[in-house]
C-alpha positions in Angstrom: 0.0 0.0 0.0 1.4 3.5 -0.9 0.1 6.6 0.9 1.0 10.1 0.1 0.6 12.9 2.7 1.6 16.5 2.8 4.5 17.0 5.2 2.6 19.2 7.6 0.2 16.3 8.3 2.9 14.0 9.7 3.5 14.2 13.5 6.1 12.6 15.7 4.5 10.1 18.1 5.5 9.6 21.7 6.5 6.0 22.1 5.1 5.5 25.6 1.7 7.0 24.6 1.6 4.9 21.5 2.4 1.6 23.3 -0.2 2.5 25.9 -2.9 3.0 23.3 -2.0 -0.2 21.6 -2.3 -2.1 25.0 -5.7 -0.6 25.5 -6.9 -1.5 22.0 -5.8 -5.1 22.8 -7.7 -5.3 26.1 -10.9 -3.9 24.3 -10.4 -6.5 21.5 -10.1 -9.2 24.2 -13.2 -8.1 25.9 -15.0 -8.0 22.5 -13.8 -11.5 21.8 -15.2 -12.7 25.1 -18.5 -11.0 24.4 -18.7 -12.5 21.0 -17.9 -16.0 22.4 -20.8 -15.5 24.8 -23.2 -14.4 21.9 -22.0 -17.5 19.9 -22.9 -19.8 22.8 -26.3 -18.2 23.3 -26.9 -18.6 19.5 -25.9 -22.2 19.6 -28.2 -22.8 22.6 -31.1 -21.1 20.7 -30.5 -23.2 17.6 -30.6 -26.3 19.7 -33.4 -25.3 22.0 -36.7 -27.2 21.8 -40.0 -25.9 23.3 -41.1 -29.4 24.1 -39.3 -31.5 26.7 -39.9 -35.3 26.5 -39.7 -36.9 30.0 -41.5 -40.1 29.3 -39.8 -43.0 30.9 -37.7 -40.8 33.3 -37.5 -41.4 37.0 -38.9 -38.5 39.1 -35.5 -37.2 40.2 -34.1 -37.3 36.7 -37.2 -35.7 35.3 -37.1 -32.9 37.8 -33.4 -32.2 37.1 -34.0 -32.0 33.3 -37.0 -29.9 33.8 -35.2 -27.4 36.1 -32.4 -27.2 33.5 -34.9 -26.8 30.7 -36.6 -23.9 32.5 -33.3 -22.2 33.2 -32.3 -22.5 29.6 -35.7 -21.1 28.4 -35.3 -18.0 30.7 -31.8 -17.4 29.6 -33.1 -17.4 26.0 -36.1 -15.2 26.8 -38.7 -17.9 26.1 -42.1 -17.5 27.7 -43.8 -20.8 26.9 -42.8 -24.6 27.2 -44.4 -27.8 26.7 -43.6 -30.9 28.9 -44.4 -34.3 27.6 -44.7 -36.7 30.5 -47.3 -39.2 29.2 -50.5 -40.3 30.9 -49.7 -43.6 32.5 -50.4 -43.9 36.2 -50.0 -40.0 36.5 -47.2 -40.2 39.0 -44.6 -38.3 37.0 -47.3 -35.8 36.0 -48.1 -35.2 39.7 -44.5 -34.8 40.8 -43.7 -32.4 37.9 -46.8 -30.3 38.6 -46.0 -30.2 42.4 -42.6 -28.8 41.4 -44.0 -26.3 39.0 -46.4 -24.9 41.7 -43.3 -24.2 43.9 -41.1 -22.9 41.1 -40.7 -19.1 41.1 -40.0 -18.9 37.4 -43.4 -20.4 36.5 -46.3 -18.1 36.1 -48.9 -20.8 35.4 -49.3 -24.2 33.8 -52.1 -26.4 32.5 -52.9 -29.5 30.7 -52.7 -29.3 26.9 -55.9 -29.3 24.8 -57.3 -32.9 24.3 -56.5 -32.7 20.5 -52.8 -31.9 21.5 -52.2 -34.6 24.0 -54.6 -33.6 27.0 -53.4 -34.8 30.3 -50.1 -36.3 28.9 -48.7 -32.8 28.2 -48.3 -29.9 30.5 -48.1 -26.3 29.0 -46.0 -23.9 31.0 -46.1 -20.1 31.0 -42.9 -18.5 32.4 -42.7 -15.2 34.1 
């Protein structure tokens, strides 16, 4: 690259000030890189996120752990509604999950899905 400037536009630079400016630029660039990494992670989570969580066949403690993580992830991504597929069966898993949802501070409300969409085998959750 070739650059032509008038002589009066050229200035002598103080080496210490120049090095300090370069160091500041590197620290800002490092912060921006960290921020970009966080945004990349969130974008990856958003791409992989599913509004429906299938808990059929899970034991109660495993299902509660998965549900808690799914709610946290939904809140992180700014989602407001989730659907939990627990199946009908004897209703034990449904009861345990709904008891947890009653106590969960992130949950505004929940209800069974419409009959044509799974009825009592699916719980619809609205987050705060």
